[in-house]
C-alpha positions as semicolon CSV with decimal commas, in nm:
position;residue;x (nm);y (nm);z (nm)
1;M;-2,165;2,193;4,492
2;S;-2,372;2,306;4,113
3;S;-2,651;2,150;3,994
4;N;-2,452;1,988;3,684
5;P;-2,214;1,675;3,767
6;N;-2,013;1,750;3,478
7;T;-1,891;2,112;3,549
8;S;-1,808;2,067;3,942
9;N;-1,511;2,148;4,102
10;T;-1,474;1,821;4,280
11;S;-1,159;1,575;4,237
12;V;-1,134;1,310;4,307
13;G;-0,794;1,091;4,399
14;G;-0,616;1,369;4,272
15;L;-0,790;1,373;3,943
16;E;-1,022;1,621;3,801
17;P;-1,310;1,637;3,659
18;I;-1,430;1,635;3,260
19;N;-1,577;1,955;3,146
20;F;-1,774;1,865;2,894
21;D;-1,906;2,172;2,813
22;Q;-1,591;2,366;2,759
23;I;-1,485;2,017;2,581
24;A;-1,801;2,083;2,298
25;S;-1,733;2,468;2,324
26;K;-1,379;2,418;2,209
27;N;-1,446;2,150;1,915
28;N;-1,741;2,387;1,776
29;S;-1,452;2,727;1,739
30;N;-1,251;2,484;1,622
31;K;-1,454;2,329;1,324
32;S;-1,623;2,663;1,216
33;N;-1,228;2,808;1,190
34;K;-1,084;2,501;0,991
35;V;-1,267;2,282;0,640
36;I;-1,159;1,931;0,755
37;D;-1,032;1,775;0,437
38;R;-1,072;1,382;0,416
39;H;-0,831;1,290;0,157
40;E;-0,531;1,404;0,415
41;Y;-0,588;1,163;0,637
42;L;-0,594;0,838;0,372
43;P;-0,250;0,680;0,279
44;R;-0,008;0,833;0,070
45;R;0,119;0,687;-0,265
46;G;0,496;0,786;-0,297
47;P;0,703;1,091;-0,068
48;I;0,515;1,420;-0,055
49;G;0,466;1,595;-0,375
50;Y;0,475;1,266;-0,543
51;E;0,251;1,401;-0,821
52;N;0,528;1,591;-0,943
53;L;0,825;1,385;-1,008
54;D;0,903;1,302;-1,366
55;Y;0,923;0,958;-1,513
56;S;1,226;0,787;-1,461
57;T;1,179;0,916;-1,082
58;K;0,859;0,708;-0,960
59;L;1,030;0,459;-1,193
60;F;1,305;0,386;-1,029
61;Y;1,098;0,483;-0,658
62;E;0,799;0,238;-0,712
63;S;1,000;-0,042;-0,929
64;G;1,253;-0,022;-0,586
65;I;1,030;-0,007;-0,300
66;C;0,820;-0,335;-0,494
67;Y;1,177;-0,534;-0,454
68;L;1,237;-0,451;-0,128
69;T;0,910;-0,545;-0,051
70;G;0,923;-0,880;-0,243
71;I;1,275;-0,957;-0,057
72;V;1,174;-0,893;0,282
73;G;0,813;-1,035;0,253
74;G;0,980;-1,391;-0,013
75;G;1,251;-1,440;0,281
76;T;1,026;-1,457;0,520
77;I;0,795;-1,713;0,356
78;G;1,122;-1,877;0,295
79;F;1,225;-1,891;0,656
80;I;0,900;-2,026;0,701
81;Q;0,941;-2,268;0,454
82;G;1,299;-2,321;0,522
83;A;1,214;-2,367;0,949
84;L;0,928;-2,621;0,853
85;T;1,088;-2,843;0,603
86;P;1,215;-3,164;0,789
87;G;1,607;-3,203;0,750
88;P;2,014;-3,303;0,879
89;T;1,949;-3,259;1,282
90;N;2,291;-3,083;1,275
91;L;2,231;-2,711;1,334
92;K;2,514;-2,552;1,051
93;L;2,352;-2,804;0,775
94;R;1,958;-2,701;0,898
95;L;2,099;-2,327;0,910
96;N;2,245;-2,378;0,528
97;A;1,848;-2,532;0,409
98;I;1,669;-2,178;0,630
99;L;1,899;-1,963;0,454
100;N;1,850;-2,177;0,112
101;H;1,469;-2,167;0,128
102;S;1,538;-1,733;0,283
103;G;1,768;-1,685;-0,114
104;R;1,592;-1,817;-0,323
105;M;1,206;-1,732;-0,236
106;G;1,322;-1,353;-0,157
107;S;1,462;-1,349;-0,498
108;L;1,222;-1,464;-0,663
109;T;0,980;-1,282;-0,521
110;G;1,194;-0,909;-0,534
111;N;1,256;-0,948;-0,892
112;T;0,885;-1,091;-0,994
113;L;0,738;-0,731;-0,811
114;G;1,016;-0,522;-0,907
115;I;0,928;-0,631;-1,324
116;T;0,604;-0,556;-1,279
117;A;0,627;-0,223;-1,106
118;L;0,857;-0,211;-1,435
119;C;0,612;-0,288;-1,668
120;Y;0,344;-0,120;-1,450
121;T;0,535;0,239;-1,397
122;S;0,595;0,242;-1,782
123;S;0,255;0,109;-1,888
124;K;0,039;0,350;-1,693
125;A;0,316;0,660;-1,824
126;L;0,179;0,521;-2,212
127;I;-0,165;0,519;-2,164
128;K;-0,083;0,893;-1,937
129;W;0,082;0,979;-2,284
130;N;-0,236;0,839;-2,557
131;R;-0,503;1,046;-2,363
132;N;-0,300;1,315;-2,404
133;G;-0,185;1,379;-2,021
134;I;-0,559;1,275;-1,809
135;V;-0,530;1,140;-1,553
136;D;-0,834;0,957;-1,340
137;K;-0,765;0,582;-1,222
138;Y;-0,840;0,439;-1,567
139;N;-0,437;0,552;-1,597
140;D;-0,434;0,279;-1,334
141;I;-0,599;0,026;-1,388
142;G;-0,527;-0,037;-1,703
143;G;-0,142;-0,025;-1,667
144;L;-0,211;-0,299;-1,328
145;A;-0,332;-0,473;-1,604
146;M;-0,073;-0,394;-1,946
147;A;0,145;-0,465;-1,622
148;G;0,040;-0,821;-1,583
149;M;-0,042;-0,905;-1,961
150;L;0,323;-0,802;-1,989
151;T;0,457;-0,976;-1,659
152;G;0,263;-1,270;-1,852
153;I;0,404;-1,267;-2,205
154;P;0,696;-1,615;-2,167
155;R;0,477;-1,839;-2,003
156;G;0,155;-1,785;-2,347
157;L;-0,127;-1,582;-2,428
158;I;-0,386;-1,800;-2,194
159;Y;-0,198;-1,727;-1,955
160;S;-0,149;-1,346;-1,989
161;T;-0,489;-1,264;-2,066
162;G;-0,538;-1,433;-1,689
163;S;-0,276;-1,217;-1,480
164;A;-0,385;-0,884;-1,694
165;L;-0,768;-1,032;-1,611
166;A;-0,651;-1,026;-1,249
167;L;-0,466;-0,731;-1,263
168;G;-0,718;-0,475;-1,392
169;S;-0,941;-0,626;-1,165
170;V;-0,749;-0,570;-0,875
171;G;-0,728;-0,222;-0,979
172;L;-1,081;-0,161;-1,061
173;I;-1,152;-0,321;-0,655
174;W;-0,936;-0,056;-0,516
175;Y;-1,104;0,133;-0,657
176;K;-1,412;0,076;-0,545
177;I;-1,285;-0,030;-0,203
178;K;-1,157;0,369;-0,187
179;E;-1,454;0,535;-0,370
180;T;-1,709;0,349;-0,130
181;F;-1,507;0,437;0,246
182;Y;-1,285;0,762;0,144
183;D;-1,520;0,982;-0,116
184;T;-1,258;1,021;-0,366
185;N;-1,514;1,285;-0,533
């Protein structure tokens, strides 16, 4: 029996022991051959090749994803609200109330997120065009702020300004989180 317990050839219960020296040498040889890119593990925004798509494709993709997310999320919230609301004891009427809540919240949330995505994609493309094709984090932050402003216009100037500041702050916070944890340099 060898003096190193990590390289012994004895098995316990039919299981072979782990040879840590062999694993360490295998990992060291792989590191010298392959450069690990941290960005390949980051979640991707959009399908593969998203950056090379034209404006209209991005517009339909982003608004569709946001609309479907709003429909499902709002429908779920409406379902929970309908289930918790005291109502009729008849099963058919109770189910009707639950579906009414689900449909109302799902369509409201889906339409709101879809319109916000349309405004965001258009604003971001406008900012990119105005900056002569420069693409960086300021396009996204400005696009979010403009989307908040545009979707808040029907409720008045104060609401529109607050919405612009809120969505712009969300964009800024997201980029600070990405810089802190993912090192996006």
